[in-house]
N, CA, C, O and CB atoms as a CASP TS submission, in Angstrom:
PFRMAT TS
TARGET T0000
AUTHOR 0000-0000-0000
METHOD Language model
MODEL 1
PARENT N/A
ATOM      1  N   ARG     1       2.709 -98.282-128.240  1.00  0.00           N
ATOM      2  CA  ARG     1       3.530 -97.554-127.292  1.00  0.00           C
ATOM      3  C   ARG     1       2.763 -96.386-126.690  1.00  0.00           C
ATOM      4  O   ARG     1       2.819 -96.144-125.485  1.00  0.00           O
ATOM      5  CB  ARG     1       4.800 -97.060-127.963  1.00  0.00           C
ATOM      6  N   TYR     2       2.042 -95.662-127.552  1.00  0.00           N
ATOM      7  CA  TYR     2       1.312 -94.493-127.067  1.00  0.00           C
ATOM      8  C   TYR     2       0.267 -94.901-126.024  1.00  0.00           C
ATOM      9  O   TYR     2       0.147 -94.270-124.974  1.00  0.00           O
ATOM     10  CB  TYR     2       0.637 -93.756-128.240  1.00  0.00           C
ATOM     11  N   TYR     3      -0.485 -95.958-126.326  1.00  0.00           N
ATOM     12  CA  TYR     3      -1.513 -96.426-125.395  1.00  0.00           C
ATOM     13  C   TYR     3      -0.896 -96.780-124.045  1.00  0.00           C
ATOM     14  O   TYR     3      -1.405 -96.365-123.004  1.00  0.00           O
ATOM     15  CB  TYR     3      -2.255 -97.646-125.976  1.00  0.00           C
ATOM     16  N   ASN     4       0.187 -97.535-124.055  1.00  0.00           N
ATOM     17  CA  ASN     4       0.828 -97.938-122.803  1.00  0.00           C
ATOM     18  C   ASN     4       1.381 -96.736-122.044  1.00  0.00           C
ATOM     19  O   ASN     4       1.375 -96.732-120.813  1.00  0.00           O
ATOM     20  CB  ASN     4       1.947 -98.937-123.081  1.00  0.00           C
ATOM     21  N   ALA     5       1.857 -95.726-122.750  1.00  0.00           N
ATOM     22  CA  ALA     5       2.340 -94.510-122.088  1.00  0.00           C
ATOM     23  C   ALA     5       1.185 -93.781-121.409  1.00  0.00           C
ATOM     24  O   ALA     5       1.328 -93.280-120.294  1.00  0.00           O
ATOM     25  CB  ALA     5       3.039 -93.577-123.102  1.00  0.00           C
ATOM     26  N   VAL     6       0.053 -93.724-122.081  1.00  0.00           N
ATOM     27  CA  VAL     6      -1.125 -93.072-121.499  1.00  0.00           C
ATOM     28  C   VAL     6      -1.622 -93.859-120.288  1.00  0.00           C
ATOM     29  O   VAL     6      -1.983 -93.268-119.270  1.00  0.00           O
ATOM     30  CB  VAL     6      -2.253 -92.941-122.552  1.00  0.00           C
ATOM     31  N   VAL     7      -1.641 -95.177-120.391  1.00  0.00           N
ATOM     32  CA  VAL     7      -2.058 -96.019-119.265  1.00  0.00           C
ATOM     33  C   VAL     7      -1.112 -95.833-118.088  1.00  0.00           C
ATOM     34  O   VAL     7      -1.557 -95.748-116.943  1.00  0.00           O
ATOM     35  CB  VAL     7      -2.108 -97.504-119.681  1.00  0.00           C
ATOM     36  N   ARG     8       0.187 -95.770-118.357  1.00  0.00           N
ATOM     37  CA  ARG     8       1.167 -95.555-117.285  1.00  0.00           C
ATOM     38  C   ARG     8       0.894 -94.231-116.568  1.00  0.00           C
ATOM     39  O   ARG     8       0.864 -94.185-115.338  1.00  0.00           O
ATOM     40  CB  ARG     8       2.609 -95.569-117.856  1.00  0.00           C
ATOM     41  N   ASP     9       0.695 -93.153-117.338  1.00  0.00           N
ATOM     42  CA  ASP     9       0.425 -91.845-116.739  1.00  0.00           C
ATOM     43  C   ASP     9      -0.887 -91.853-115.954  1.00  0.00           C
ATOM     44  O   ASP     9      -0.972 -91.286-114.864  1.00  0.00           O
ATOM     45  CB  ASP     9       0.380 -90.765-117.825  1.00  0.00           C
ATOM     46  N   TYR    10      -1.903 -92.498-116.517  1.00  0.00           N
ATOM     47  CA  TYR    10      -3.203 -92.602-115.849  1.00  0.00           C
ATOM     48  C   TYR    10      -3.065 -93.340-114.517  1.00  0.00           C
ATOM     49  O   TYR    10      -3.579 -92.885-113.495  1.00  0.00           O
ATOM     50  CB  TYR    10      -4.222 -93.326-116.757  1.00  0.00           C
ATOM     51  N   ASN    11      -2.374 -94.473-114.531  1.00  0.00           N
ATOM     52  CA  ASN    11      -2.203 -95.262-113.308  1.00  0.00           C
ATOM     53  C   ASN    11      -1.435 -94.491-112.242  1.00  0.00           C
ATOM     54  O   ASN    11      -1.734 -94.611-111.053  1.00  0.00           O
ATOM     55  CB  ASN    11      -1.483 -96.567-113.619  1.00  0.00           C
ATOM     56  N   ILE    12      -0.461 -93.711-112.654  1.00  0.00           N
ATOM     57  CA  ILE    12       0.286 -92.883-111.698  1.00  0.00           C
ATOM     58  C   ILE    12      -0.643 -91.857-111.063  1.00  0.00           C
ATOM     59  O   ILE    12      -0.600 -91.641-109.852  1.00  0.00           O
ATOM     60  CB  ILE    12       1.479 -92.174-112.393  1.00  0.00           C
ATOM     61  N   LYS    13      -1.482 -91.223-111.879  1.00  0.00           N
ATOM     62  CA  LYS    13      -2.424 -90.228-111.351  1.00  0.00           C
ATOM     63  C   LYS    13      -3.412 -90.868-110.383  1.00  0.00           C
ATOM     64  O   LYS    13      -3.700 -90.313-109.322  1.00  0.00           O
ATOM     65  CB  LYS    13      -3.184 -89.545-112.498  1.00  0.00           C
ATOM     66  N   VAL    14      -3.932 -92.041-110.752  1.00  0.00           N
ATOM     67  CA  VAL    14      -4.923 -92.716-109.910  1.00  0.00           C
ATOM     68  C   VAL    14      -4.328 -93.099-108.556  1.00  0.00           C
ATOM     69  O   VAL    14      -5.054 -93.185-107.566  1.00  0.00           O
ATOM     70  CB  VAL    14      -5.463 -93.966-110.619  1.00  0.00           C
ATOM     71  N   GLU    15      -3.026 -93.328-108.503  1.00  0.00           N
ATOM     72  CA  GLU    15      -2.385 -93.748-107.254  1.00  0.00           C
ATOM     73  C   GLU    15      -1.737 -92.601-106.481  1.00  0.00           C
ATOM     74  O   GLU    15      -1.276 -92.802-105.357  1.00  0.00           O
ATOM     75  CB  GLU    15      -1.347 -94.791-107.548  1.00  0.00           C
ATOM     76  N   SER    16      -1.696 -91.404-107.065  1.00  0.00           N
ATOM     77  CA  SER    16      -1.019 -90.272-106.426  1.00  0.00           C
ATOM     78  C   SER    16      -1.962 -89.516-105.493  1.00  0.00           C
ATOM     79  O   SER    16      -3.168 -89.434-105.728  1.00  0.00           O
ATOM     80  CB  SER    16      -0.459 -89.318-107.487  1.00  0.00           C
ATOM     81  N   ILE    17      -1.384 -88.975-104.442  1.00  0.00           N
ATOM     82  CA  ILE    17      -2.143 -88.147-103.504  1.00  0.00           C
ATOM     83  C   ILE    17      -2.151 -86.723-104.039  1.00  0.00           C
ATOM     84  O   ILE    17      -1.089 -86.291-104.489  1.00  0.00           O
ATOM     85  CB  ILE    17      -1.532 -88.205-102.057  1.00  0.00           C
ATOM     86  N   PRO    18      -3.200 -85.966-104.042  1.00  0.00           N
ATOM     87  CA  PRO    18      -4.555 -86.230-103.573  1.00  0.00           C
ATOM     88  C   PRO    18      -5.477 -86.800-104.657  1.00  0.00           C
ATOM     89  O   PRO    18      -6.651 -87.060-104.395  1.00  0.00           O
ATOM     90  CB  PRO    18      -5.148 -84.964-103.029  1.00  0.00           C
ATOM     91  N   ALA    19      -4.954 -86.993-105.864  1.00  0.00           N
ATOM     92  CA  ALA    19      -5.794 -87.474-106.962  1.00  0.00           C
ATOM     93  C   ALA    19      -6.402 -88.836-106.657  1.00  0.00           C
ATOM     94  O   ALA    19      -7.495 -89.143-107.133  1.00  0.00           O
ATOM     95  CB  ALA    19      -4.986 -87.548-108.246  1.00  0.00           C
ATOM     96  N   ASN    20      -5.710 -89.660-105.868  1.00  0.00           N
ATOM     97  CA  ASN    20      -6.245 -90.991-105.575  1.00  0.00           C
ATOM     98  C   ASN    20      -7.534 -90.927-104.762  1.00  0.00           C
ATOM     99  O   ASN    20      -8.377 -91.817-104.871  1.00  0.00           O
ATOM    100  CB  ASN    20      -5.210 -91.815-104.829  1.00  0.00           C
ATOM    101  N   ILE    21      -7.692 -89.898-103.957  1.00  0.00           N
ATOM    102  CA  ILE    21      -8.925 -89.735-103.179  1.00  0.00           C
ATOM    103  C   ILE    21     -10.089 -89.462-104.119  1.00  0.00           C
ATOM    104  O   ILE    21     -11.143 -90.090-104.014  1.00  0.00           O
ATOM    105  CB  ILE    21      -8.782 -88.588-102.141  1.00  0.00           C
ATOM    106  N   VAL    22      -9.897 -88.531-105.029  1.00  0.00           N
ATOM    107  CA  VAL    22     -10.937 -88.202-106.010  1.00  0.00           C
ATOM    108  C   VAL    22     -11.195 -89.395-106.920  1.00  0.00           C
ATOM    109  O   VAL    22     -12.345 -89.689-107.248  1.00  0.00           O
ATOM    110  CB  VAL    22     -10.532 -86.967-106.848  1.00  0.00           C
ATOM    111  N   ALA    23     -10.135 -90.082-107.329  1.00  0.00           N
ATOM    112  CA  ALA    23     -10.276 -91.243-108.207  1.00  0.00           C
ATOM    113  C   ALA    23     -11.087 -92.339-107.524  1.00  0.00           C
ATOM    114  O   ALA    23     -11.952 -92.951-108.151  1.00  0.00           O
ATOM    115  CB  ALA    23      -8.895 -91.781-108.617  1.00  0.00           C
ATOM    116  N   ARG    24     -10.820 -92.587-106.266  1.00  0.00           N
ATOM    117  CA  ARG    24     -11.548 -93.628-105.534  1.00  0.00           C
ATOM    118  C   ARG    24     -13.029 -93.272-105.427  1.00  0.00           C
ATOM    119  O   ARG    24     -13.890 -94.129-105.626  1.00  0.00           O
ATOM    120  CB  ARG    24     -10.945 -93.824-104.126  1.00  0.00           C
ATOM    121  N   ILE    25     -13.326 -92.018-105.115  1.00  0.00           N
ATOM    122  CA  ILE    25     -14.715 -91.572-104.999  1.00  0.00           C
ATOM    123  C   ILE    25     -15.424 -91.675-106.347  1.00  0.00           C
ATOM    124  O   ILE    25     -16.596 -92.048-106.408  1.00  0.00           O
ATOM    125  CB  ILE    25     -14.777 -90.123-104.471  1.00  0.00           C
ATOM    126  N   SER    26     -14.721 -91.348-107.416  1.00  0.00           N
ATOM    127  CA  SER    26     -15.308 -91.345-108.760  1.00  0.00           C
ATOM    128  C   SER    26     -15.322 -92.718-109.417  1.00  0.00           C
ATOM    129  O   SER    26     -15.912 -92.879-110.485  1.00  0.00           O
ATOM    130  CB  SER    26     -14.557 -90.388-109.639  1.00  0.00           C
ATOM    131  N   GLY    27     -14.691 -93.702-108.806  1.00  0.00           N
ATOM    132  CA  GLY    27     -14.704 -95.057-109.348  1.00  0.00           C
ATOM    133  C   GLY    27     -13.613 -95.350-110.362  1.00  0.00           C
ATOM    134  O   GLY    27     -13.680 -96.360-111.062  1.00  0.00           O
ATOM    135  N   PHE    28     -12.610 -94.489-110.453  1.00  0.00           N
ATOM    136  CA  PHE    28     -11.499 -94.741-111.374  1.00  0.00           C
ATOM    137  C   PHE    28     -10.600 -95.833-110.802  1.00  0.00           C
ATOM    138  O   PHE    28     -10.305 -95.844-109.607  1.00  0.00           O
ATOM    139  CB  PHE    28     -10.685 -93.442-111.633  1.00  0.00           C
ATOM    140  N   LYS    29     -10.167 -96.751-111.668  1.00  0.00           N
ATOM    141  CA  LYS    29      -9.306 -97.852-111.239  1.00  0.00           C
ATOM    142  C   LYS    29      -8.120 -97.970-112.175  1.00  0.00           C
ATOM    143  O   LYS    29      -8.140 -97.459-113.295  1.00  0.00           O
ATOM    144  CB  LYS    29     -10.089 -99.180-111.191  1.00  0.00           C
ATOM    145  N   LYS    30      -7.081 -98.654-111.700  1.00  0.00           N
ATOM    146  CA  LYS    30      -5.901 -98.880-112.538  1.00  0.00           C
ATOM    147  C   LYS    30      -6.289 -99.668-113.777  1.00  0.00           C
ATOM    148  O   LYS    30      -7.202-100.493-113.738  1.00  0.00           O
ATOM    149  CB  LYS    30      -4.800 -99.622-111.752  1.00  0.00           C
ATOM    150  N   ARG    31      -5.593 -99.411-114.873  1.00  0.00           N
ATOM    151  CA  ARG    31      -5.833-100.106-116.140  1.00  0.00           C
ATOM    152  C   ARG    31      -4.648-100.988-116.473  1.00  0.00           C
ATOM    153  O   ARG    31      -3.532-100.748-116.012  1.00  0.00           O
ATOM    154  CB  ARG    31      -6.093 -99.102-117.284  1.00  0.00           C
ATOM    155  N   GLU    32      -4.897-102.008-117.273  1.00  0.00           N
ATOM    156  CA  GLU    32      -3.861-102.946-117.693  1.00  0.00           C
ATOM    157  C   GLU    32      -3.168-102.435-118.952  1.00  0.00           C
ATOM    158  O   GLU    32      -3.783-101.758-119.776  1.00  0.00           O
ATOM    159  CB  GLU    32      -4.460-104.345-117.937  1.00  0.00           C
ATOM    160  N   PHE    33      -1.899-102.759-119.094  1.00  0.00           N
ATOM    161  CA  PHE    33      -1.150-102.415-120.293  1.00  0.00           C
ATOM    162  C   PHE    33      -1.540-103.349-121.433  1.00  0.00           C
ATOM    163  O   PHE    33      -1.977-104.476-121.204  1.00  0.00           O
ATOM    164  CB  PHE    33       0.367-102.483-120.028  1.00  0.00           C
ATOM    165  N   PHE    34      -1.375-102.867-122.660  1.00  0.00           N
ATOM    166  CA  PHE    34      -1.633-103.676-123.842  1.00  0.00           C
ATOM    167  C   PHE    34      -0.422-104.557-124.095  1.00  0.00           C
ATOM    168  O   PHE    34       0.700-104.062-124.208  1.00  0.00           O
ATOM    169  CB  PHE    34      -1.947-102.787-125.080  1.00  0.00           C
ATOM    170  N   GLU    35      -0.644-105.850-124.183  1.00  0.00           N
ATOM    171  CA  GLU    35       0.432-106.796-124.460  1.00  0.00           C
ATOM    172  C   GLU    35      -0.082-107.841-125.442  1.00  0.00           C
ATOM    173  O   GLU    35      -1.249-108.228-125.399  1.00  0.00           O
ATOM    174  CB  GLU    35       0.947-107.468-123.148  1.00  0.00           C
ATOM    175  N   ILE    36       0.799-108.291-126.325  1.00  0.00           N
ATOM    176  CA  ILE    36       0.433-109.370-127.235  1.00  0.00           C
ATOM    177  C   ILE    36       1.443-110.494-127.103  1.00  0.00           C
ATOM    178  O   ILE    36       2.586-110.287-126.695  1.00  0.00           O
ATOM    179  CB  ILE    36       0.359-108.866-128.700  1.00  0.00           C
ATOM    180  N   GLU    37       1.000-111.674-127.453  1.00  0.00           N
ATOM    181  CA  GLU    37       1.864-112.848-127.385  1.00  0.00           C
ATOM    182  C   GLU    37       2.879-112.820-128.519  1.00  0.00           C
ATOM    183  O   GLU    37       2.671-112.155-129.534  1.00  0.00           O
ATOM    184  CB  GLU    37       1.032-114.141-127.440  1.00  0.00           C
ATOM    185  N   GLU    38       3.956-113.533-128.344  1.00  0.00           N
ATOM    186  CA  GLU    38       5.017-113.586-129.355  1.00  0.00           C
ATOM    187  C   GLU    38       4.488-114.124-130.683  1.00  0.00           C
ATOM    188  O   GLU    38       4.909-113.662-131.744  1.00  0.00           O
ATOM    189  CB  GLU    38       6.181-114.457-128.863  1.00  0.00           C
ATOM    190  N   GLU    39       3.575-115.089-130.640  1.00  0.00           N
ATOM    191  CA  GLU    39       3.011-115.648-131.870  1.00  0.00           C
ATOM    192  C   GLU    39       2.236-114.594-132.660  1.00  0.00           C
ATOM    193  O   GLU    39       2.225-114.626-133.891  1.00  0.00           O
ATOM    194  CB  GLU    39       2.096-116.831-131.542  1.00  0.00           C
ATOM    195  N   GLU    40       1.595-113.669-131.963  1.00  0.00           N
ATOM    196  CA  GLU    40       0.821-112.626-132.624  1.00  0.00           C
ATOM    197  C   GLU    40       1.719-111.564-133.250  1.00  0.00           C
ATOM    198  O   GLU    40       1.271-110.819-134.122  1.00  0.00           O
ATOM    199  CB  GLU    40      -0.132-111.980-131.635  1.00  0.00           C
ATOM    200  N   ARG    41       2.958-111.482-132.826  1.00  0.00           N
ATOM    201  CA  ARG    41       3.896-110.489-133.353  1.00  0.00           C
ATOM    202  C   ARG    41       4.465-110.894-134.707  1.00  0.00           C
ATOM    203  O   ARG    41       4.980-110.054-135.445  1.00  0.00           O
ATOM    204  CB  ARG    41       5.029-110.271-132.368  1.00  0.00           C
ATOM    205  N   GLU    42       4.374-112.166-135.029  1.00  0.00           N
ATOM    206  CA  GLU    42       4.946-112.660-136.275  1.00  0.00           C
ATOM    207  C   GLU    42       4.212-112.065-137.476  1.00  0.00           C
ATOM    208  O   GLU    42       2.998-111.862-137.441  1.00  0.00           O
ATOM    209  CB  GLU    42       4.891-114.195-136.321  1.00  0.00           C
ATOM    210  N   THR    43       4.962-111.794-138.524  1.00  0.00           N
ATOM    211  CA  THR    43       4.387-111.255-139.748  1.00  0.00           C
ATOM    212  C   THR    43       3.596-112.352-140.448  1.00  0.00           C
ATOM    213  O   THR    43       4.114-113.449-140.660  1.00  0.00           O
ATOM    214  CB  THR    43       5.491-110.685-140.680  1.00  0.00           C
ATOM    215  N   PRO    44       2.341-112.068-140.812  1.00  0.00           N
ATOM    216  CA  PRO    44       1.548-113.093-141.480  1.00  0.00           C
ATOM    217  C   PRO    44       2.058-113.358-142.895  1.00  0.00           C
ATOM    218  O   PRO    44       2.572-112.459-143.562  1.00  0.00           O
ATOM    219  CB  PRO    44       0.080-112.679-141.521  1.00  0.00           C
ATOM    220  N   GLU    45       1.911-114.578-143.333  1.00  0.00           N
ATOM    221  CA  GLU    45       2.319-114.952-144.682  1.00  0.00           C
ATOM    222  C   GLU    45       1.129-114.755-145.607  1.00  0.00           C
ATOM    223  O   GLU    45       0.048-115.296-145.371  1.00  0.00           O
ATOM    224  CB  GLU    45       2.838-116.427-144.735  1.00  0.00           C
ATOM    225  N   VAL    46       1.336-113.977-146.662  1.00  0.00           N
ATOM    226  CA  VAL    46       0.268-113.679-147.616  1.00  0.00           C
ATOM    227  C   VAL    46       0.612-114.314-148.949  1.00  0.00           C
ATOM    228  O   VAL    46       1.709-114.124-149.476  1.00  0.00           O
ATOM    229  CB  VAL    46       0.059-112.144-147.772  1.00  0.00           C
ATOM    230  N   LYS    47      -0.336-115.074-149.493  1.00  0.00           N
ATOM    231  CA  LYS    47      -0.135-115.708-150.800  1.00  0.00           C
ATOM    232  C   LYS    47      -1.220-115.223-151.746  1.00  0.00           C
ATOM    233  O   LYS    47      -2.395-115.151-151.388  1.00  0.00           O
ATOM    234  CB  LYS    47      -0.153-117.267-150.688  1.00  0.00           C
ATOM    235  N   PHE    48      -0.803-114.894-152.958  1.00  0.00           N
ATOM    236  CA  PHE    48      -1.762-114.450-153.973  1.00  0.00           C
ATOM    237  C   PHE    48      -1.932-115.496-155.026  1.00  0.00           C
ATOM    238  O   PHE    48      -2.701-115.305-155.968  1.00  0.00           O
ATOM    239  CB  PHE    48      -1.324-113.145-154.608  1.00  0.00           C
TER
END
């Protein structure tokens, strides 16, 4: 959640005026949110 919140704030800054002008000159680009597939969310089964 924290990572996605930071990415959201970053993307807003990169697209906002006048920050987008500086971002474009500096090479900053929008970032993708972290997402996992439903299969990866399942709790792994551990056997001892």
